[in-house]
KOLBAFI-966910 format. One record per residue (C-alpha): residue number from 1; residue in three letters; z, x, y. Coordinates in Angstrom, 3 decimals, m for minus. Layout:
! residues N
(NUM ala (Z X Y))
...
This chain:
! residues 160
(1 met (m22.400 68.647 4.674))
(2 ile (m21.062 67.224 1.449))
(3 glu (m23.477 68.234 m1.307))
(4 asn (m24.037 64.866 m2.974))
(5 leu (m23.860 62.651 0.136))
(6 pro (m27.640 62.080 0.381))
(7 glu (m27.760 61.007 m3.276))
(8 ile (m24.759 58.688 m2.842))
(9 ile (m26.284 56.959 0.192))
(10 lys (m29.680 56.694 m1.531))
(11 lys (m28.042 55.114 m4.591))
(12 tyr (m26.185 52.628 m2.364))
(13 ile (m29.450 51.661 m0.660))
(14 glu (m31.265 51.209 m3.959))
(15 thr (m28.411 49.020 m5.203))
(16 ile (m28.086 46.684 m2.199))
(17 gly (m31.544 46.795 m0.609))
(18 ile (m35.065 48.102 m1.071))
(19 leu (m35.738 51.761 m0.280))
(20 lys (m38.998 52.081 1.662))
(21 glu (m39.125 55.793 2.423))
(22 thr (m37.233 59.024 2.724))
(23 leu (m37.405 60.416 6.252))
(24 asp (m38.310 64.051 6.749))
(25 glu (m37.256 64.861 10.309))
(26 pro (m36.112 68.283 11.567))
(27 lys (m33.167 66.725 13.433))
(28 leu (m31.831 65.025 10.285))
(29 glu (m29.999 66.360 7.258))
(30 phe (m31.301 63.247 5.501))
(31 gly (m32.614 59.812 6.330))
(32 tyr (m33.780 56.661 4.586))
(33 arg (m35.697 53.598 5.759))
(34 phe (m34.891 50.464 3.774))
(35 leu (m35.037 46.680 3.784))
(36 tyr (m32.043 44.392 3.549))
(37 pro (m31.360 41.925 1.962))
(38 asn (m34.746 41.841 0.160))
(39 glu (m38.436 42.679 0.587))
(40 lys (m38.696 40.125 3.409))
(41 gly (m35.538 41.423 5.084))
(42 arg (m34.932 43.563 8.141))
(43 thr (m35.720 47.239 8.354))
(44 phe (m32.711 49.555 8.544))
(45 leu (m32.252 53.299 8.776))
(46 ala (m29.447 55.296 7.220))
(47 val (m29.491 58.784 8.729))
(48 lys (m27.303 61.864 8.925))
(49 pro (m28.114 63.816 12.110))
(50 lys (m27.652 67.581 11.770))
(51 ile (m25.458 67.787 14.860))
(52 lys (m23.081 64.953 13.931))
(53 asn (m20.440 64.441 11.267))
(54 cys (m21.465 60.891 10.563))
(55 val (m23.933 58.686 8.770))
(56 glu (m25.549 56.219 11.150))
(57 ile (m26.904 52.858 10.099))
(58 gln (m29.391 51.443 12.585))
(59 thr (m31.626 48.424 12.950))
(60 leu (m34.157 47.920 15.713))
(61 thr (m35.233 44.591 17.155))
(62 lys (m38.346 44.436 19.282))
(63 leu (m38.989 41.173 21.091))
(64 ser (m41.960 39.234 19.725))
(65 pro (m45.162 39.178 21.804))
(66 gln (m44.496 35.495 22.594))
(67 his (m41.015 36.257 23.909))
(68 val (m42.315 39.259 25.876))
(69 asp (m44.929 37.033 27.549))
(70 ile (m42.278 34.468 28.469))
(71 leu (m39.859 37.146 29.659))
(72 asn (m42.533 38.862 31.760))
(73 ala (m43.121 35.564 33.586))
(74 phe (m39.535 35.714 34.845))
(75 pro (m38.505 37.787 37.863))
(76 gln (m37.081 41.229 37.022))
(77 glu (m33.515 40.043 37.709))
(78 lys (m33.854 37.219 35.188))
(79 gln (m35.313 39.659 32.620))
(80 arg (m32.303 41.948 33.064))
(81 gln (m30.045 38.945 32.525))
(82 leu (m31.289 38.543 28.944))
(83 phe (m30.420 42.144 28.105))
(84 tyr (m27.101 41.789 29.923))
(85 asp (m26.342 38.727 27.751))
(86 ile (m27.276 40.603 24.574))
(87 gly (m25.201 43.607 25.648))
(88 glu (m22.199 41.437 26.437))
(89 phe (m22.461 39.750 23.028))
(90 leu (m22.653 43.133 21.281))
(91 ile (m19.711 44.546 23.217))
(92 asn (m17.628 41.471 22.406))
(93 asn (m18.471 42.045 18.725))
(94 lys (m17.701 45.788 18.987))
(95 ile (m21.233 46.852 18.033))
(96 his (m22.679 50.147 19.261))
(97 his (m26.115 49.592 20.711))
(98 asn (m28.978 50.865 22.823))
(99 leu (m30.762 48.375 25.067))
(100 asn (m34.251 49.123 26.354))
(101 leu (m35.493 46.553 28.878))
(102 lys (m38.636 48.558 29.637))
(103 asp (m39.877 48.419 26.017))
(104 lys (m38.196 45.057 25.319))
(105 leu (m36.162 46.259 22.356))
(106 tyr (m32.625 47.012 21.280))
(107 ile (m31.005 49.012 18.504))
(108 leu (m27.735 48.178 16.765))
(109 ile (m25.763 51.082 15.307))
(110 asp (m22.797 51.548 13.003))
(111 asn (m21.285 54.924 12.037))
(112 phe (m19.309 56.349 9.158))
(113 phe (m17.637 59.581 10.221))
(114 ile (m17.499 61.954 7.269))
(115 leu (m15.473 65.138 7.503))
(116 asp (m14.763 65.570 3.805))
(117 glu (m15.110 63.880 0.401))
(118 lys (m12.396 61.302 1.072))
(119 asp (m14.355 59.923 4.054))
(120 ile (m17.406 58.884 2.031))
(121 pro (m17.679 55.095 2.301))
(122 thr (m17.585 52.957 m0.817))
(123 ile (m20.633 50.899 m1.682))
(124 asn (m18.751 47.807 m0.479))
(125 gln (m17.967 49.393 2.894))
(126 phe (m21.588 50.487 3.216))
(127 lys (m22.879 47.001 2.340))
(128 asp (m20.391 45.318 4.697))
(129 ser (m21.625 47.504 7.540))
(130 ile (m25.256 46.595 6.865))
(131 lys (m24.430 42.931 6.368))
(132 asn (m22.525 42.857 9.658))
(133 leu (m25.463 44.426 11.548))
(134 tyr (m27.830 42.005 9.821))
(135 tyr (m25.908 38.907 10.906))
(136 ile (m25.244 40.229 14.407))
(137 thr (m29.004 40.836 14.728))
(138 leu (m29.685 37.231 13.742))
(139 gln (m27.274 36.104 16.462))
(140 thr (m29.004 38.283 19.080))
(141 ile (m32.356 36.799 18.076))
(142 lys (m30.842 33.365 18.622))
(143 ile (m29.800 34.491 22.132))
(144 val (m33.397 35.568 22.842))
(145 ile (m34.843 32.295 21.542))
(146 thr (m32.414 30.207 23.589))
(147 phe (m33.017 32.298 26.715))
(148 cys (m36.808 32.051 26.421))
(149 gln (m37.029 28.323 25.765))
(150 ile (m39.171 26.710 28.424))
(151 lys (m39.850 23.009 28.610))
(152 gly (m42.844 21.856 30.637))
(153 asp (m43.078 23.550 34.022))
(154 ser (m39.379 24.451 34.224))
(155 leu (m40.287 28.107 34.774))
(156 lys (m42.383 27.215 37.795))
(157 ile (m39.817 24.845 39.252))
(158 glu (m36.825 27.092 38.651))
(159 trp (m38.282 30.295 40.095))
(160 asp (m40.599 29.112 42.920))
């Protein structure tokens, strides 16, 4: 690993967001949890797994209890359709992701592969990556809201 990489990433985070904690995990060379764009922003992780030559930026979205209740009222096939729609949107936007229908959550991921000093991202590249994940997340939330909108007894009529 590049000696000063953890300090560089930490400095980037402190410059563009709000550092919440340093992660101490055996599987990580380093990791940080932070908020972007401000204290009311989304939670992100910037981590360097020990077995990979990359820094991963991740953000997790868990469906709200209200959306989970609405989604659980749908048949299983209709529930899968929401995650299919989210997955299709993410693929079309070239975003790495993990979808978890069982736990009603999804994770968006971006990577910076770092083999030597010249591969370290600039602060602007780092911020652009986070900003892109942030706005893509907002779009996926809009997909969830639109999918879960129910007017009157439309759920009952549509699925009886």
